[in-house]
N, C-alpha and C positions, 0 to 999 in steps of 0.2 A: 348834545344839544345845548344851546346857550340859554341861560335863564332869562325870563321876562323881567324887565326892570320896572320899578315904580314910575308911573307916568308923571310928567311935569306939565304945566300949562302949555297948550299948543302954541307954536309960533309958526310964522309963515316962511321963515328962512330955512334953507336946506343945509345949514352948517351948525355945528355945536363944537365948542372949544375942546371938549373931552372926546367926542365921538368922531369928529371929522366930517367931511362932506358925505352926503347921502347919494347913492347911485342905485341902479336897478337891482344889482346883486344884493345890496343891503336890504332893500324893500322885500325882495323874495325871501331872503334869510329870515327876516322878521316875521313874515307871514308863515313860513315853515315852522318856526318855533311855536306860534299860536296854534297852528294846525296839529302839530304833534302832541302838544301839551293839553289842548282843550278840545280838539276836534275840528275837522275841516269846516263845519258849519259856523264856527266862531270867527272865521276869517272874513273880514269886511274891510273896505277901504277906510272907513271911519276908525276901526280898531287898529289897523296898521299905522295910520297916521298918528293916532294917539300914542302908540308905543314908540314911535320915532320922534315924538314931540314936534310935529309939524302940522300945519293945517292940511285939510284934505285937498284943497286946490293945489297945494305944493306937491302932493303925491303924484298928480297927473303929469308932472315933468318927467316921471320915470316909468309909469305904466299907463296904458291907454284904457283905463277903467278896470272894473272887476273881472271881466272875462279874460283880459290880458294877464291879470294877476294869477288867476286860477290856471290858465294855460301854462304860465311860467312855472307854477308849482308842479303841474303834471310833467313838464319837461324835466324838472329837477328830480322828481320821483323816478323817472326812467333812467336818468343818469346815475343816481345812487344805486339803483338796482343792477345796472350793468357793472358797476364797480364791485358790488358785493358778489355777483356771479363770477366775475373774472377772478377775483381773489380766491373764491371757493374752489375753482376748477384747476388752480395751479398744482401740478404734481400728482394729479389723479386722472384716471381714465376708466372707461367702461362703466360697470355698475357703481363704482365709487364716485365717479363724476356725477352721475344722475343723483345719487343720494346727497352729495355735497351741495349741489346747486339747489336741490329741493329744500334742504335745511336752511341754506343761505337765504333763499327767497322768503321762506316762512319767518325767519328771524328778522329780516329786514322789515317786513310788515308789522311785526310786533314792536320793533324799536322805532320805526318811523311811520306810525299809522296815519297821521294826517297827510303827510307828503305823498304817501302811497295812495291814499284815498283820492287825491287830486288827479291821479292818472285816469280815473273814470269820470271826471267832471267836465272834460272838454273834448269834443270830437276830434279824432285824428284825421279822418278822411279829408283829403284835399289840402292838408297842412303839411307841406314838404318837410319841415323841421321835425314835427311830431312823428310823421311816418318814418323818417330816418331814425328817430330815437327808438321806435318799435323794432325796426329792422336790426338795430344794434343789439337789442335783447335777443332776437331770434338768432343772430349771428353767433353770439357768445354761447348760447345753448347748443347750436349746431356744431361749433368747433369742438365742444367738449364731448361730442358723440363719436369722435373719430375711432375710438376703440371698438365700436360695434360693427364696423365694416359695412356701412350703409351706402347705397348709391346716392348721388347728389339730390335726386328728387325726394327720396324717402327721408333723407337727412333733414330737409326743410319741413316736411310733414311732421316728423317726429319732434322737431324743435317747437313747432307750433302747438303740438299736442301737449308737450311738457309745459309750455307757457299757459295754456288753457287750464291744465290740471292744477298747477301750482297757484295760479291766480284764483281759481275757483275755490280751492280749499282755504287759502289764506283769507279771502273775502268772507267766506262763511264763518271762519273762526273769529275774525275781527268783529263780525256782527252777531256773535252768539248764535250762529246758525246751526250748531250741532247740539240740540237740546238734550239728547239722551245721555244717561250717565256712563258713557264709555270713555276710556282713556284716549284723548286726542292724539297723543304721541304714538300710541299703538295704531290708531287709524291711519295716521300719516305714513307709518312704516308699511302698512298694508298697501297704501296707494303707491308708494315707491316700488314695492315688490311687483305689483300689477303692471306698472309702467315699464319696468325693466323686462319683465317677461314678454310683454307686447313688442318692445323694441327688438328683442332677439328674434322674433318671428320674421323680421324684415332684413336681417343680416344677410349679406351676399355670401354665398358659399365659395 
């Protein structure tokens, strides 16, 4: 993550001799740093403009308002998730693949909490780009399930189940939703054991 820099007086120009020109990628990156360091609720157009040392009206040259910014953060969250899952699945299969992707998912949420939280802040339905980003997550999970010898329909259902389980656990953990004094690592291993056992019941003989 890049550190937040001390803000200077806001200016309306989109360039800085040290930073260079501002584009949408830099706007989203700046918002991501705020989200990960301080929480998604701290991301506002005013705050992002302040960090970039530009006026808020100048920010509208790059994003179409707050909703567009949050949508872009959610897209970023899914992209980094796909990258993490893809990396985790390299060279492993079967049980090991499920465990590797589960741990990668959980670690991603710990390391990028704000960007990941943005994935729940903007609806995907009807948005082709966001729906495609969700499909990418499902596809990566599905490809890593090859070792279980599932038919094509079950592979999709299992991939969706893994996504639901990993997302649910990680969200609860991020929000302190496991209040009892049990070891969360142990609980997560139990979750993985249950998922793997369930997947095996769908393997084609």
